[in-house]
C-alpha positions as CSV (number, residue, x, y, z in Angstrom):
1,M,-1.3,-22.5,10.3
2,K,1.7,-20.3,11.2
3,V,1.1,-17.1,13.1
4,A,3.1,-14.3,14.3
5,G,2.7,-12.0,17.3
6,G,4.5,-9.2,19.1
7,L,5.7,-8.8,22.6
8,A,5.6,-5.2,23.7
9,A,7.8,-3.3,26.2
10,S,8.3,0.3,27.1
11,L,11.4,2.3,26.1
12,S,11.8,6.0,26.4
13,G,8.1,6.6,26.8
14,R,7.2,4.8,23.5
15,P,6.4,1.0,23.3
16,V,8.7,-1.1,21.2
17,A,8.1,-4.7,20.0
18,C,10.0,-7.9,19.6
19,R,8.6,-10.8,17.5
20,L,7.9,-14.5,18.0
21,R,6.8,-17.1,15.4
22,L,5.1,-20.2,16.9
23,P,2.6,-22.9,15.9
24,L,-0.9,-22.0,17.0
25,P,-1.3,-24.6,19.8
26,T,1.9,-23.5,21.4
27,L,0.9,-19.9,21.0
28,L,-2.4,-20.4,22.8
29,C,-0.6,-22.0,25.8
30,L,1.9,-19.1,26.0
31,L,-0.5,-16.2,25.5
32,P,-1.4,-15.4,29.1
33,S,2.3,-14.9,30.1
34,L,3.5,-13.3,26.8
35,G,0.7,-10.9,26.1
36,I,0.7,-11.7,22.4
37,V,-2.2,-10.6,20.2
38,L,-3.4,-12.4,17.1
39,V,-6.2,-10.8,15.1
40,A,-7.0,-12.5,11.8
41,V,-7.4,-16.2,12.6
42,A,-10.4,-18.6,12.6
43,R,-13.3,-17.2,14.7
44,D,-13.0,-19.8,17.5
45,A,-9.3,-19.2,17.9
46,R,-9.7,-15.5,18.0
47,D,-12.3,-15.9,20.7
48,V,-9.9,-17.9,22.8
49,I,-7.1,-15.5,22.4
50,N,-9.2,-12.4,23.2
51,D,-10.5,-14.1,26.3
52,R,-6.9,-14.5,27.6
53,L,-5.6,-11.0,26.8
54,D,-5.6,-8.0,29.1
55,M,-6.0,-4.5,27.7
56,D,-2.5,-3.4,28.6
57,A,-1.0,-6.0,26.1
58,R,-3.2,-4.8,23.3
59,T,-2.6,-1.1,23.8
60,A,1.2,-1.5,24.1
61,L,1.6,-3.6,20.9
62,T,3.5,-1.7,18.1
63,E,4.3,-4.5,15.6
64,L,1.9,-7.1,14.4
65,R,3.2,-9.7,11.9
66,L,0.5,-11.9,10.3
67,S,2.1,-12.8,7.0
68,D,1.7,-16.4,5.8
69,S,-1.4,-17.0,7.9
70,N,-4.1,-18.0,5.4
71,I,-6.1,-14.9,6.2
72,T,-8.9,-14.3,3.7
73,S,-10.4,-11.0,4.8
74,I,-10.0,-8.1,7.2
75,S,-13.1,-7.2,9.1
76,S,-14.5,-3.9,10.3
77,Q,-12.3,-2.2,12.9
78,A,-10.2,-5.4,13.2
79,F,-7.4,-3.5,15.0
80,I,-9.4,-1.0,17.0
81,E,-7.9,-2.3,20.3
82,F,-4.3,-1.8,19.2
83,P,-4.0,2.0,18.9
84,N,-0.2,2.1,19.1
85,L,0.5,-0.2,16.1
86,E,3.2,1.2,13.9
87,W,4.0,-1.8,11.7
88,L,1.4,-4.2,10.3
89,E,2.4,-7.1,8.1
90,L,-0.3,-9.0,6.2
91,A,1.7,-10.2,3.2
92,N,1.3,-13.6,1.5
93,N,-2.2,-14.4,2.7
94,R,-5.4,-14.9,0.7
95,I,-7.0,-11.5,1.5
96,D,-9.6,-10.5,-1.1
97,T,-11.8,-8.3,1.1
98,I,-10.9,-5.3,3.3
99,A,-13.8,-3.7,5.2
100,H,-14.2,0.0,4.7
101,D,-13.1,0.8,8.3
102,A,-10.7,-2.1,8.8
103,F,-7.8,0.2,9.9
104,H,-9.9,2.6,12.0
105,G,-8.1,3.9,15.0
106,L,-4.5,3.3,13.9
107,S,-3.3,6.8,13.9
108,W,0.3,5.8,14.6
109,L,0.6,3.3,11.8
110,E,3.6,3.9,9.5
111,L,3.8,0.7,7.4
112,V,1.3,-1.7,5.9
113,E,2.3,-4.8,3.9
114,L,-0.5,-6.3,1.8
115,Q,1.6,-7.7,-1.0
116,L,1.0,-11.2,-2.3
117,N,-2.7,-11.3,-1.6
118,R,-5.8,-11.5,-3.8
119,L,-7.2,-8.0,-3.8
120,T,-9.0,-6.9,-7.0
121,V,-10.3,-3.5,-6.0
122,I,-9.0,-0.7,-3.8
123,E,-12.2,1.1,-2.6
124,K,-12.6,4.7,-1.8
125,G,-11.5,5.6,1.8
126,V,-10.3,2.1,2.7
127,F,-7.1,3.6,4.1
128,A,-8.7,6.7,5.6
129,G,-7.6,7.8,9.1
130,L,-3.9,6.8,8.7
131,P,-2.2,10.2,8.9
132,K,1.3,8.8,9.6
133,L,1.3,6.0,7.1
134,H,4.7,6.2,5.3
135,L,4.9,2.9,3.3
136,L,2.1,1.0,1.6
137,F,2.8,-2.2,-0.3
138,L,0.0,-3.5,-2.6
139,N,2.2,-5.2,-5.1
140,S,1.6,-8.7,-6.4
141,N,-2.2,-8.8,-5.9
142,Q,-4.9,-9.0,-8.6
143,I,-5.9,-5.3,-8.5
144,Q,-7.9,-4.3,-11.6
145,R,-9.4,-1.0,-10.3
146,V,-8.6,1.7,-7.9
147,E,-11.5,4.0,-7.0
148,P,-10.9,7.8,-6.9
149,G,-10.4,8.7,-3.3
150,A,-8.9,5.3,-2.4
151,F,-5.8,7.1,-0.9
152,D,-7.6,10.1,0.6
153,G,-6.0,11.2,3.9
154,L,-2.6,9.5,3.3
155,S,-0.8,12.9,3.6
156,S,2.4,11.3,4.9
157,L,2.7,8.4,2.4
158,A,6.2,8.5,0.8
159,T,6.2,5.2,-1.1
160,L,3.3,3.4,-2.8
161,E,4.1,0.0,-4.5
162,M,1.5,-1.5,-6.8
163,D,3.7,-3.5,-9.2
164,Y,2.5,-6.8,-10.6
165,N,-1.2,-6.2,-10.6
166,Q,-3.8,-6.1,-13.4
167,M,-4.7,-2.4,-13.8
168,E,-5.5,-1.4,-17.4
169,T,-6.2,2.3,-17.0
170,I,-5.0,5.0,-14.7
171,T,-7.9,7.5,-14.4
172,A,-7.8,11.1,-13.3
173,G,-7.9,11.6,-9.5
174,V,-6.9,8.1,-8.5
175,F,-3.9,9.4,-6.5
176,N,-5.4,12.6,-5.1
177,G,-4.2,13.2,-1.6
178,L,-0.7,11.7,-1.9
179,V,1.0,15.1,-1.5
180,S,4.1,13.6,0.2
181,A,4.6,10.6,-2.1
182,V,8.1,10.4,-3.5
183,V,8.1,7.0,-5.2
184,L,5.3,5.4,-7.1
185,R,5.7,1.9,-8.6
186,L,3.2,0.7,-11.2
187,G,5.4,-1.5,-13.2
188,H,4.3,-4.9,-14.7
189,N,0.6,-4.2,-14.8
190,Q,-1.6,-4.1,-17.9
191,V,-2.0,-0.3,-18.2
192,Q,-2.9,0.7,-21.7
193,V,-4.0,4.3,-21.3
194,I,-2.9,7.1,-19.0
195,E,-5.6,9.8,-18.7
196,A,-4.9,13.5,-18.4
197,G,-4.4,14.5,-14.8
198,A,-3.9,10.9,-13.7
199,F,-1.3,12.0,-11.2
200,A,-2.7,15.4,-10.2
201,G,-1.8,16.4,-6.7
202,M,1.4,14.4,-6.3
203,S,3.5,17.5,-5.9
204,S,6.4,15.7,-4.2
205,L,6.8,12.8,-6.6
206,S,10.3,12.2,-7.7
207,T,10.3,8.8,-9.4
208,M,7.6,7.0,-11.2
209,Y,7.9,3.4,-12.5
210,L,5.6,2.3,-15.3
211,Q,7.8,-0.2,-17.0
212,Y,6.5,-3.3,-18.8
213,N,2.9,-2.3,-19.1
214,R,0.9,-2.1,-22.3
215,I,0.9,1.6,-22.6
216,H,0.1,2.7,-26.2
217,S,-1.5,6.1,-25.4
218,I,-0.5,8.9,-23.0
219,Q,-3.0,11.7,-23.1
220,D,-1.9,15.3,-23.3
221,D,-0.9,16.7,-19.9
222,A,-1.1,13.2,-18.3
223,F,1.9,14.1,-16.2
224,S,1.1,17.7,-15.5
225,G,1.2,19.0,-11.9
226,L,4.4,17.0,-11.0
227,P,7.0,19.7,-10.3
228,G,9.3,17.4,-8.4
229,L,9.4,14.5,-11.0
230,A,12.9,13.7,-12.0
231,R,12.6,10.2,-13.4
232,L,9.9,8.5,-15.5
233,V,10.5,4.9,-16.4
234,L,8.4,3.6,-19.4
235,T,10.7,0.9,-20.5
236,G,9.0,-2.1,-22.3
237,N,5.8,-0.3,-23.3
238,P,4.5,-0.2,-26.9
239,I,4.5,3.6,-26.9
240,C,8.3,3.5,-26.7
241,R,8.4,1.9,-30.1
242,S,6.0,4.3,-31.8
243,P,7.7,6.4,-34.5
244,A,6.4,9.7,-33.0
245,V,8.0,9.0,-29.6
246,M,11.2,7.5,-31.1
247,Q,11.8,10.6,-33.2
248,A,10.7,13.1,-30.6
249,T,13.1,15.3,-28.7
250,P,13.0,15.4,-24.9
251,S,11.4,18.9,-25.0
252,E,8.7,17.6,-27.3
253,L,7.8,14.7,-25.0
254,S,7.7,17.1,-22.1
255,R,5.4,19.4,-24.0
256,W,3.0,16.6,-25.1
257,W,2.8,14.9,-21.8
258,G,2.9,17.9,-19.4
259,L,6.3,17.1,-18.0
260,M,8.6,19.7,-16.5
261,D,11.8,20.4,-18.3
262,G,14.7,18.2,-17.3
263,V,12.7,15.0,-16.4
264,R,14.7,11.9,-17.3
265,V,12.4,9.7,-19.5
266,E,13.5,6.1,-19.9
267,C,11.7,4.6,-22.8
């Protein structure tokens, strides 16, 4: 198993981190002197690591890189002792379960990478309590369903990437709370229908990618409430080949779908 850790230092009053990547046996030998924290490993290894760490090392850590570590789940309050984390990498594991309060206490967290895992559902409130989260990567999982309220509290999120999943429907209220989101990537899913009000509340959204889905129906006012939207990418969807859409003027599409005038629709 390959693992990654962070070595923290202090600079201008805020901790900064450097990274190391070592085999687990070597890491265990170096832990006492390096102050490296590993969270999601086998239970016996975690016990050994926690026994050798002092609290200063945990609280100073700002970056934790655990990609490619064969992690299968994230337990309740898994990172509670690392309150200064800003950067959390969990990509390319086998994660299929995230406890409801797994990220509790991470009020400084700005980036979470969860791409290339095995998530199938994003449950309501799983990312609650992350007011500074700026980037969230959920692409290349197996996500079929996102519960309304799944992104509640992410008032600072600017980019949400959910490409290459298995979502079939975008239901109303799914993205409530993402008032600062500028880019939303939902390309290469299996979306067939976009419900009215599906993106309500995303008042800052500028670019939306929905390319190469199976969209054949966009309900009236599906894109209403998006005053900042400038670009909508629908390339590669069946609806783009429908006679009504092919013959429609930009103003007609805007009226049907609830778009503001001037939105660039790529179909």
